[in-house]
N, C-alpha and C positions, 0 to 999 in steps of 0.2 A: 504494499499499499504506500509506503514511504517512497519507495522507487519510482513509482508511478507519479506521485506529485512532484518529486524532484525532477525527472524526465521533462514533464511538461513545462515546470517552471523554467527549466534551462533552455528549453526551446524558445522560450517566449522573451526573455530577457537580453539586454545588451551585455550585462556583466554576469556570466554564469558562473564564476568562481565565488560571488557573493551569496548563492543560493544555499541555505541550510534548511533542512528538514528534520523536525524532531517528533518523535511519538511519545505522549504521555498516556498512561492508564489511570483514570479516575473512576474508580467503582465500576458503574455500567456504561461508561463513556470513554472512548478513545478519542484524544485531541490530537490532532495532527497541526504542529506549528510551522508555518512556513515563513522563513526570513529572507528578504531580498534587499538589495541596494535601494535606497529611498527613491532615487530616480526611476527605478524599474517598478515601483508599486503600482502606478497606474497601468501599466501593461499587464500585470497579474490580475487587476481587479477588472479591467475592461470597460467599456462604455456601459454604464448603468449597471455594473456588476456582473454582466454576462459571462465573461471568462471564469471568474470566480464561482458563479453558480454552475457552470459547466463541470468544473473540477469537483465541486460538492456532490453533483449528481452522480460522477463516476465513483466517487467514495461511498455512496449510497448502495451501489452495486456491490461493493466489496463488503458492506455492512452484513450482507447475509452469510458471509463466511465467518462471522464472528459470533455467532448465535445469540443474538439478541442485544449486543452492544450497539450504542449509538455512535457515529462518527461525527466529529466536528472539525472544521478546518479553520484555523486562526491564522489570518495573514498580518504579519508584524513588520 
């Protein structure tokens, strides 16, 4: 799951070396934290949040493999 988010983010940004993905388990929730360079944040979020929502949709598909855990994407 983290590898998928990292691959998508690195494909979209100008500075792929600044992309960091971290997974945290918090009870029944998995939080995926995505850090990018400040100037690339707009590319990850997209117009009206469309890119971020598309990434979240892909994570919902992965949610089925986690047996009832929710998956959240935080863009930092």
